[in-house]
C-alpha positions as CSV (number, residue, x, y, z in Angstrom):
1,M,133.5,-74.0,28.1
2,N,131.7,-73.8,24.7
3,G,134.2,-71.4,23.3
4,I,137.2,-73.3,24.7
5,F,136.2,-76.6,23.3
6,T,135.2,-75.1,19.9
7,T,138.8,-73.6,19.8
8,L,140.3,-76.9,21.0
9,L,138.7,-78.7,18.0
10,Y,139.9,-76.1,15.7
11,E,143.4,-76.4,17.0
12,M,143.3,-80.1,16.7
13,E,142.2,-79.9,13.1
14,K,145.2,-77.6,12.5
15,H,147.5,-80.2,14.2
16,H,148.3,-77.9,17.1
17,D,148.9,-79.3,20.5
18,T,147.3,-77.3,23.4
19,V,147.2,-77.2,27.2
20,L,143.8,-76.9,28.9
21,C,144.2,-74.9,32.2
22,T,141.5,-75.5,34.9
23,I,141.3,-74.1,38.4
24,I,140.7,-77.2,40.5
25,A,140.8,-75.5,44.0
26,D,140.6,-72.1,45.4
27,S,140.7,-70.5,48.8
28,G,140.2,-66.9,50.1
29,S,139.4,-64.2,47.6
30,T,140.4,-65.0,44.1
31,P,139.7,-63.5,40.6
32,R,138.2,-66.8,39.4
33,G,137.2,-69.9,41.3
34,K,137.1,-73.6,40.8
35,G,136.0,-74.6,37.3
36,A,137.3,-71.6,35.5
37,Q,139.2,-72.6,32.3
38,M,141.4,-71.3,29.6
39,L,143.2,-73.0,26.6
40,V,146.8,-72.2,25.9
41,G,148.7,-72.8,22.6
42,E,152.2,-72.2,21.4
43,T,151.4,-68.5,20.8
44,G,149.9,-68.0,24.3
45,L,146.2,-67.7,25.3
46,L,143.7,-69.1,22.8
47,S,140.4,-69.0,24.7
48,G,138.9,-68.4,28.1
49,T,140.3,-67.0,31.3
50,I,141.3,-68.1,34.8
51,G,141.2,-64.5,36.1
52,G,143.8,-62.5,34.3
53,G,146.8,-61.0,36.0
54,A,149.8,-62.8,37.4
55,V,148.0,-66.1,37.9
56,E,146.9,-66.2,34.2
57,G,150.2,-65.0,33.0
58,G,152.1,-67.6,35.0
59,A,149.8,-70.4,33.9
60,I,150.2,-69.4,30.3
61,A,154.0,-69.4,30.6
62,L,153.9,-72.7,32.4
63,G,151.4,-74.1,29.7
64,Q,153.9,-73.1,27.0
65,T,156.6,-75.0,28.8
66,L,154.5,-78.0,29.2
67,L,153.7,-77.9,25.4
68,R,157.4,-78.2,24.6
69,E,157.8,-81.0,27.2
70,R,154.5,-82.7,26.1
71,R,153.3,-83.3,29.7
72,S,150.6,-82.2,32.2
73,A,151.1,-80.7,35.7
74,V,149.3,-79.3,38.7
75,H,150.5,-76.0,40.1
76,E,149.5,-73.8,43.1
77,Y,149.6,-70.0,42.9
78,K,149.5,-68.0,46.1
79,L,147.9,-64.5,45.9
80,R,148.5,-63.4,49.5
81,H,150.8,-60.5,50.3
82,N,154.0,-61.1,52.3
83,D,154.2,-64.8,51.4
84,G,157.3,-66.6,50.2
85,E,155.5,-67.4,46.9
86,D,153.4,-64.2,46.7
87,I,152.8,-63.2,43.1
88,G,151.7,-59.7,43.8
89,M,148.0,-59.8,43.5
90,V,145.6,-58.1,45.9
91,C,142.8,-60.6,46.1
92,G,144.4,-62.5,49.0
93,G,143.8,-66.2,48.2
94,D,145.2,-69.3,46.6
95,V,144.4,-71.1,43.5
96,T,145.5,-74.6,42.2
97,V,145.6,-75.0,38.5
98,H,145.5,-78.3,36.6
99,L,147.3,-78.0,33.2
100,Q,146.3,-80.8,30.8
101,F,148.5,-81.4,27.8
102,I,146.4,-82.3,24.8
103,A,148.1,-83.8,21.7
104,A,146.5,-82.7,18.4
105,G,146.2,-86.3,17.3
106,D,144.6,-87.6,20.5
107,P,141.4,-89.4,19.4
108,V,140.0,-89.5,22.9
109,W,140.2,-85.8,23.4
110,K,138.8,-85.1,19.9
111,E,135.7,-87.3,20.5
112,L,135.2,-85.9,24.0
113,A,135.4,-82.3,22.7
114,G,132.8,-83.0,20.1
115,S,130.5,-84.7,22.6
116,V,130.9,-81.8,25.1
117,L,129.9,-79.3,22.4
118,H,127.0,-81.5,21.3
119,R,125.5,-81.7,24.8
120,I,125.9,-78.0,25.4
121,A,124.1,-77.2,22.1
122,L,121.2,-79.5,23.1
123,R,121.2,-78.2,26.7
124,Q,121.8,-81.7,28.0
125,P,123.3,-81.9,31.5
126,G,126.5,-83.8,32.2
127,A,130.0,-83.4,33.7
128,L,133.4,-83.1,32.2
129,V,135.8,-85.3,34.4
130,L,139.5,-84.6,34.3
131,A,142.2,-86.9,35.7
132,L,144.6,-84.9,37.8
133,D,147.5,-87.0,36.6
134,G,146.9,-86.0,33.1
135,G,145.2,-89.3,32.1
136,A,142.2,-89.8,29.8
137,P,139.2,-87.5,30.4
138,A,135.6,-88.6,30.6
139,L,132.1,-87.3,30.0
140,Q,129.5,-88.5,32.6
141,D,125.7,-88.0,33.0
142,A,126.3,-87.4,36.7
143,P,129.6,-86.6,38.3
144,E,131.2,-89.5,40.1
145,T,134.8,-88.6,41.1
146,D,137.5,-89.3,43.7
147,S,140.6,-87.6,44.9
148,A,142.3,-88.3,41.6
149,H,139.7,-86.5,39.5
150,I,137.7,-83.3,39.2
151,A,134.2,-83.0,37.7
152,L,133.0,-79.8,36.0
153,P,129.2,-79.5,35.2
154,L,128.5,-78.6,31.6
155,P,127.3,-75.0,31.4
156,I,123.8,-75.5,30.1
157,G,122.3,-72.6,32.0
158,E,119.1,-72.0,33.9
159,R,115.9,-71.4,31.9
160,A,114.3,-68.0,31.8
161,I,110.7,-67.9,30.5
162,L,109.6,-64.5,29.2
163,F,105.8,-64.0,29.0
164,G,105.3,-61.2,26.5
165,A,107.1,-60.5,23.3
166,G,107.1,-56.8,23.3
167,H,109.9,-54.2,23.5
168,C,111.2,-55.1,26.9
169,S,111.5,-58.8,26.0
170,L,113.3,-57.8,22.8
171,A,115.9,-56.1,24.9
172,L,116.0,-58.6,27.7
173,C,116.3,-61.9,25.7
174,P,119.7,-61.3,24.2
175,L,121.0,-59.9,27.5
176,L,119.9,-62.9,29.5
177,T,121.5,-65.1,26.8
178,T,124.9,-63.4,27.3
179,V,124.9,-64.1,31.1
180,G,124.0,-67.8,30.7
181,F,120.3,-68.1,30.8
182,R,118.4,-70.3,28.3
183,V,115.5,-68.1,27.2
184,T,112.0,-69.2,26.1
185,V,109.6,-66.4,24.9
186,V,105.8,-67.0,25.2
187,D,103.0,-64.8,23.8
188,D,99.6,-65.2,22.2
189,R,100.4,-63.0,19.2
190,P,101.9,-65.2,16.4
191,E,103.2,-62.2,14.4
192,L,105.5,-61.2,17.4
193,V,106.6,-64.4,19.0
194,T,108.9,-65.6,16.1
195,K,112.4,-66.9,15.8
196,E,113.3,-64.0,13.5
197,R,112.4,-61.6,16.3
198,F,114.1,-63.5,19.0
199,P,117.1,-65.2,17.3
200,T,118.9,-65.8,20.7
201,A,116.0,-67.5,22.3
202,D,116.1,-71.3,22.7
203,A,112.4,-71.5,22.0
204,V,109.5,-69.2,21.0
205,I,106.0,-70.4,21.9
206,C,102.6,-69.0,20.8
207,C,99.7,-70.1,23.0
208,D,96.7,-68.9,24.9
209,L,98.0,-67.1,28.0
210,E,94.8,-68.0,29.8
211,R,95.9,-71.6,29.7
212,V,99.6,-71.4,29.8
213,T,100.3,-74.5,31.8
214,E,98.7,-76.6,29.1
215,T,101.5,-75.7,26.7
216,V,104.4,-74.5,28.9
217,S,105.9,-76.8,31.6
218,I,107.3,-74.6,34.4
219,G,109.6,-76.3,37.0
220,E,111.3,-75.3,40.3
221,E,114.5,-74.3,38.5
222,D,112.8,-71.9,36.0
223,Y,113.0,-68.1,36.1
224,V,109.7,-66.5,35.1
225,V,109.3,-62.9,33.8
226,V,105.8,-61.6,33.3
227,M,105.4,-58.6,31.0
228,T,102.5,-59.3,28.6
229,N,100.6,-56.6,26.6
230,G,97.8,-56.2,29.3
231,H,97.0,-56.4,33.0
232,S,94.5,-59.2,32.5
233,H,97.1,-61.4,30.8
234,D,99.7,-60.5,33.5
235,F,97.2,-61.7,36.1
236,A,96.3,-64.9,34.3
237,V,99.9,-65.9,33.9
238,Q,100.8,-64.9,37.4
239,E,97.9,-66.9,38.9
240,Q,98.9,-70.1,37.0
241,V,102.6,-69.8,37.7
242,L,102.1,-69.3,41.4
243,R,100.1,-72.5,41.9
244,G,103.3,-74.4,40.9
245,K,107.0,-74.3,41.7
246,Y,109.6,-72.0,40.3
247,A,112.9,-70.4,41.1
248,Y,112.1,-66.8,40.5
249,I,109.0,-64.9,39.3
250,G,109.1,-61.2,38.5
251,V,106.2,-59.0,37.2
252,I,106.6,-55.6,35.5
253,G,104.3,-52.9,36.6
254,S,103.6,-50.1,39.1
255,R,103.0,-50.5,42.9
256,A,99.4,-49.6,42.3
257,K,99.0,-52.3,39.8
258,T,100.7,-54.7,42.1
259,A,98.3,-54.0,45.0
260,S,95.4,-54.5,42.6
261,V,96.7,-57.8,41.2
262,N,97.6,-59.1,44.7
263,A,94.0,-58.5,45.9
264,R,92.7,-60.6,42.9
265,L,95.3,-63.3,43.6
266,R,94.0,-63.6,47.2
267,E,90.5,-63.9,45.9
268,A,91.7,-66.7,43.6
269,G,93.0,-68.6,46.6
270,I,96.8,-67.9,46.1
271,S,98.7,-68.1,49.3
272,E,100.3,-65.1,51.0
273,A,103.7,-66.9,50.8
274,A,103.3,-67.3,47.0
275,I,102.3,-63.7,46.6
276,A,105.2,-62.4,48.7
277,S,107.7,-64.4,46.4
278,V,106.9,-62.2,43.4
279,H,109.5,-59.6,42.6
280,T,107.4,-56.6,41.7
281,P,108.0,-54.0,40.6
282,I,110.5,-56.2,38.8
283,G,114.2,-55.5,38.6
284,T,117.0,-53.8,40.5
285,A,116.1,-50.2,41.4
286,I,118.2,-48.2,39.0
287,K,115.5,-45.8,37.8
288,A,115.3,-47.6,34.6
289,V,113.0,-46.0,31.9
290,T,113.8,-47.3,28.4
291,P,113.3,-51.0,27.4
292,E,117.0,-51.4,27.3
293,E,117.4,-49.9,30.8
294,I,114.6,-52.0,32.2
295,A,116.3,-55.1,30.7
296,V,119.5,-54.3,32.6
297,S,117.5,-53.9,35.7
298,I,115.7,-57.2,35.4
299,A,118.9,-59.1,34.4
300,G,120.7,-57.7,37.4
301,E,118.0,-59.0,39.8
302,M,117.9,-62.3,38.1
303,I,121.7,-62.7,38.3
304,C,121.5,-61.9,42.1
305,V,118.7,-64.5,42.7
306,R,120.6,-67.2,40.7
307,A,123.9,-66.4,42.6
308,T,122.0,-66.7,45.9
309,R,120.4,-70.0,44.9
310,R,123.7,-71.4,43.7
311,E,125.4,-70.4,47.0
312,K,122.6,-72.1,49.0
313,A,123.1,-75.2,46.9
314,G,126.8,-75.3,47.7
315,V,128.0,-74.1,44.3
316,V,131.3,-72.2,44.6
317,L,130.9,-68.9,42.6
318,H,133.8,-67.9,40.4
319,G,135.6,-64.6,41.2
320,C,135.4,-61.8,43.7
321,P,131.8,-60.5,44.2
322,M,131.4,-56.9,43.2
323,H,129.4,-56.1,46.4
């Protein structure tokens, strides 16, 4: 959404009309799901994707027609084989696309686009509300819609807190950013935990790792990765985090280290349920060795946990799962 609305503002400044294409419903197996968006201009696709292939190609062509006609529309695409309107894709589902005509001089859309980008930049939650009849859009703090509207949450991302500013965090931080996490890096070494070393991080914090919770507020939607420069610090952070709520906690280290730390956690009064919730050794088992490989392993595990949590919360995932 960030890229799409940045492009939208640019096109409006150039006095170019556009069409915003949004999947508003999907069933079966589809390349992208509800909420996927792309922006279409006179020359074709400008930004985003609704899945590629025939659906995207058809929506681009229809969007260009709507540009000439200066109107909005809703269109259903059937991906199933042996159907009267089959478009030849193998996923086997249907998608309904809302195509919103946006005039270059529309002050409502220009103000809304700026507000959307501002909220995303500040990581402020909200919802973009589109009128299915092509009417005026809105930006709400909490989505309140009816059958005539669709609400899309702003993509502010879940927060990942990396304890430790070493080589693995250097590799992991930008990777997590690319897949939608908001990263905070925490360490007690001021020369390492700097914005210059972690330019993609939302925040960098230098504090005493023995008293983390006095500085860092950790909530039930946060993803915690523990990989400090020593076992004692790892244990201290782990003990503090496990006494509160969190979405995920992973700790780097060997199985032998894990057994030793778990024994100390029990002695400190940490419950067996909390200890069992820790992902350690951290990451998906891909035999990772280098910091970059370890980062891929950790990111993969965090993506899986995030997707599972979203499914349980009733969030429809976009696209066909790989496995």
